N, C-alpha and C positions, 0 to 999 in steps of 0.2 A: 433376046428381043430388044431391039434398039428403039428408043422412044425419043420424043422432042425434048429440047433443052428444058432442064429443071423439073421434070415431071415424068412418072411411070405409074404403073398400076400399084406397085408396093409402096413407093416413097414419093415425096416431092422435096424440092430443094430450093431455099429461098436465101438469097436471090438466085436467079437463073443464070448468072454470069459472075465471074470473079473480076472485081474492079480494084485496082491498086493505084494510089496516088503516089507518085514517084518522086524521090529526091535522090540525086547521085550519091553514092556511097552510103546509102541509108537503107535499112530494111523497110518493108512495107507489109501491111498486114490486110487480110480479108476474112471475114467470119461467115460461115454458111451454117444454116439451120436445116438439118435433114429430118423429115417428119415421116413417121410410119402411119401410112394410111390404112393399115388393115388390123384385123384381130389376131395376126400371127406375129411371131418373133421374126425379125427381118435383119440379117446380116448384110453389111456393105463394105465395099472396098473402093479406095480412091486411087486412080492411076493418072499419071500426066506424061505429056510427050517430052517434058524437060525435067526430069527427076532432080538434076543437080542444081537447079535454080530454085526449087520450092520445098519447103519443109512443111509437112501436113500432120497435124496432130488432132484427134486420132486419124490414122489412115484407114483402119479397119475397126469395126465394132458391131455389137448387136444391140437392135433397138427393140424395146418392148412394145407391146401392141399399143396403138394410138399415142405412143410417146415420141419424143424427139431427141435429137443428138446435135451438139453444137461443134463444128469444126473450124479450127484456125489454120489458115493457110498463109505461111510467111514466105514472101518473095525475098531472097537473099540479097545483100546489098551488091549493086552493080556499080562499076566504074562510070559507066555512061549509058544513055539510052538513045535509040533511034530517034532522030529529031521529029518525025512525024508521029511518034508514040504508037506505031503499028505493032501489034504482037500476034505471032502465029501459034503460040502455044494453047494447048487444048487439054481439059481435064475429062476424065471419064469416071463416073460413080457407078459401080455395079452392085446390084442388090439381088438377095435370093432369100426364100423362106427357109428358116431352120427350126429345129426341134425346140419346144419350150425350154427356157432356163439354160440354154447353150452358152457356154463360155468361148469367146472367140479364139483363145489359145488352144481349145481342145478340139476345135473343128478341123476337118480334112483339109490340107493345103490345097487340094483341087476343087475346092466347094464352089469356086467361081468360074470354074472350066466348064464351058458349055459343051464340051465335046463328051463330057461324063453322062449327058442326057439330062442334067438338072436344068430347070428353067432359071435363067439369069437375065435380069433386065438391066438396062443400061441408060443412063442420062448423061448427055454430053453438055459441057459447060465450056463457054469460050472465055478467054482472058482479055480484059480491056485495061489499057493503061491511060492514066490521066495526070496532068501536072499536079503538084502538091497543092497549088492554089491557083485561083483564077481571079481576074479583077472584080467579077461578080461577087464571089465568096469573100473577098476582102472588104467590099462595100457592105455586104450583108453582116459580117462579123465585127465591123467597126473597131472599136479600141481592142477588142480581144485579139483580132488577127495582127494588129500593130504590136502587140506584146508578144506574140508568137514569133513574129518576124525578128523583133529584138533579141529574144532569146536564142533563135536558131543561128542568127548571124554572129554571136558573140563567142569569142574564143576563151573567155574566162571560165576556169574549172568550175567555180561555184555556180555560175550561170548555166553551164552545161548539165550540171548535176540537177538543178532546178529543171531544166528542159527534159531531162530523162524521167523525173518524177512526175511532170505534166503529162507526158506521153503515156506513162504507165497508168496514171489516173483516167485519161481519156479512154484507154483500152479497157480498164476495169469497169468503167461506167457503161461502155457499149456491151461488154459481157453481161453486166447485170440486168441491162434492159432486155437482151435476148433471153436471159432466164426468166425474167418477169413475164415475158410474152408467152413463153412455154407454160408457166405456172398459171396463167390465166386461162390458157387452153385446157389445162387438166383440172382447173378448179371444179367444173361442172361435175366431174366424175368423183369428187371427193367432198361433196357437200355433207356436212354433219361430222366431218373429221376434224376435232379441235387442233390435232397436232399439224395438220396440213394448214389450217387458218393461221396458226402462229408463225409458221415458216413463211407463208405468203406476206404477213404483215411485217416480218423481220426483214424481208428482201426489200419492200417498198421503203422501210426506214433506212436501210443501208444505202439505197439509190439517193435518198435525200441527203444523206451525210456525205456521199461522194460528190453530189452536185454542189453542195455548200462548200466542200473543200476547194473546188475547182473555182468557184466564184471568188473565194478568198484569196486563192492563189493569184488569180488574174489581177484583182485589185491591189495586191501588195507586191506584184513582180516589179523589178527595178526598171526604170526607164532610162533613156539617153539624155 
């Protein structure tokens, strides 16, 4: 069963497209949140028309009822990009109901084969390319963007290491924010569970520490 972008009866995908901010010879990342909208265990599999260009983890998994899974799609570094930033790559996310407590490694290889008579739903996701930064973003980010540009343009090994640490911190912060969003969604179902409340508070504190690190990193970064 083929359904519209980012949504099916079994799951929903956020966002409903993969957007990559591109820099030549640099990897680009996009995170997807896959939500199980049912009381069943749902297995999913990610396919793409350009498998050599993208690295998807996890590309298959089983999501528990009313739970969510986060997928990171990595666009491998390219020497150059088309000037108009057009991309014809497509992604397909297949999903199907599986028995409770199923392990993805133990499921049949043809579980996503519609010819077997099993109901398999499909979400189609398009790929969008965008420049790494725009004048509007530079104006909004102010001094922070100027620091990024200084770091990115430097050939000093020490500065390059700082650049990598900065990028890793931003990715970690984004992942923590996605996990916090998922925990907020699940909090309603765990009222009265002190262990869950502790984990929730710890995650909020961890995000605060990461934000503090990024602010400190920005203020203490070298300038030209």
